[in-house]
N, C-alpha and C positions, 0 to 999 in steps of 0.2 A: 606337392606334398607327398610325402610315402605312409605306408601303413605296413606294422607292424605285423610279424608272425602272431603275434599274443592275440592281436585285437584281431582277428580274421576266425580265432578259433575259441578260446575260453571266454570270451565275457557273449561271445553267440551261442556257443554250447546253452548257456548257464542261463542266458535271454529264452530262447526254446526249450530249454527243460523246465523252468517255468512256465511259459504256456502248455506245455501238454501237463501240466499238472493241474493247470484250472480247467483244460476240456475234460480229465479223470475227474472231478468233482462234479462236471456237468453230467458225466457218463455215468458215473453213481448214482445220480439226482432220477436220471433217464431209465436206469436199470431197478430200482426202486419201484416208481412209478410205473412201468412197463410188467414188472414182475417178473424181468430175468434173471435167473440166476447168476452170481458174476463170475461164475466158474463158465457158464455157458458165453458168458459173454466175452471172457479173455481165450476161451479157443476158439473163436470167430476167426475167420478167415474169408479173404475176397475169392482164393477160389483154393482148392485141394490141395495143388502143391506150394503153397503158400504156406509161408509161415503165419501162427495163429497172430490174434491181436497183442495176448502176454508177451509173446516173444518180440514181436515188436517192438515193443516199449522199453525189454532187454536189452536189443540190439539197438536202439537209440542212445541209451545208458552208457553202454560199453566200448561204440566207438568213440564218443566223447571223453570218457576217463581212460579209456587205455591207451588212446593216441597221445593225449595231455601229458600221462603219466610219464611213458617212453620217451616224450620229446623234452620233458625237464629232466632225462636222466633217474625216473624212479621204475619201482616195478607199476605197473598195473594194480589199483586197489580191487582188493577182493570182498565185496559185501556181502559178507556170509547171512543170506537174509531170505525166508520163505519165498514164495511167488505163487501165493497161493489164490491171492483177493486183491480185489483194486489198491487195500488199504497196502498192501504189501509192493505194489509197485509204486505206489506215491513214496513210501519209504526208500525205496530205491534212487529213486528222481532226488529223494530231498539228501540221502548220502552222497548221492551225485555231485548236484551244486556245492553242497561242503566240500567236497575235495576238490572241487574245481576253485571254488573261492578263496581256498589255501594257496593257491597255486599263483607266483608272482609273475609278472610280466619279464623280470632280469632272468626267470629260468626259462623262459618260454624263444622269448626275442635275440635273434643272433645264433639261434640252433638248426637254420632253415637247411643247413648242409649234413647236420647229424644223422648218423648211420643209425636207423634204430633197426633192430633185429625183433620177427616178429616171426613167434613158432608156429608151424602151420604142420600139424600132423609129427611126421618123424623129420621133418625138414626147417630151416632157418632160411626165411625169404628178409633180407636186408636192402632196406629202403632207406629214400634222404627224406629230412623233415618235411620241407615246404612240399615236393614232389607229392610224398604221401599224402600230405593235408587236402591239397589242391585238387586231383588225382583220384582217390579213392576214400577220406574220413569224412570229408563235407558231403560228396555224391552220397556217401552211404548213410550216413546221420543223415541226410535230408530225405532219401530216398526212405527209410523206416520209417521217419517220422510221418510223411504225407501218407505212406502206408496205414500207418496207425490209426490218423486222421480219415483215409479214407475209409477204414472198417467201421468208425462208429456214423459217419455219414450213409454207407451202405444200411446198417441198421435204423435209420432215423433219427439221428440223435441231433438235433439243431444246433449246428456250429457253421460259420463261415468262416471267409479269411482270416478274418478280423481276430477269431480265437487262434486261429494258427499262428498269424504273424505277432498278437500279442501289440501291444502298446509303447510307441517309442521310448 
């Protein structure tokens, strides 16, 4: 049995963005209980040269939506949202899930060899759909997701593997 490009991308992104939203609910309650300002939480990082917690959240959403849009032949969505509170990041996650939920398998499947142009400063990088998903997007998506989770674990939030993985 084969698995499609759509199956290994869009539903996976939706599931893990949903899990991240539930973890953010826990982070909001934790911050309130411990009297941690949300701005402090969002600026927390594991090491000085790493992205902040807020930036990790933003990258998770961006990797999922930008890749999926480009693969479907659409421009990447631009979510004109402020990103200063956890509620703002929750809105970003919700908007990302809504965008992804609007994509059809027929827009993604069969696009394994589609050339995707990705602007990088003054240059444009051209990659193939499946190769880019497997070698860049999924690793980056999970990297930023895991790092965001690790930031919260590092400050003492009681979340475990099941929070990360979610329910089947």
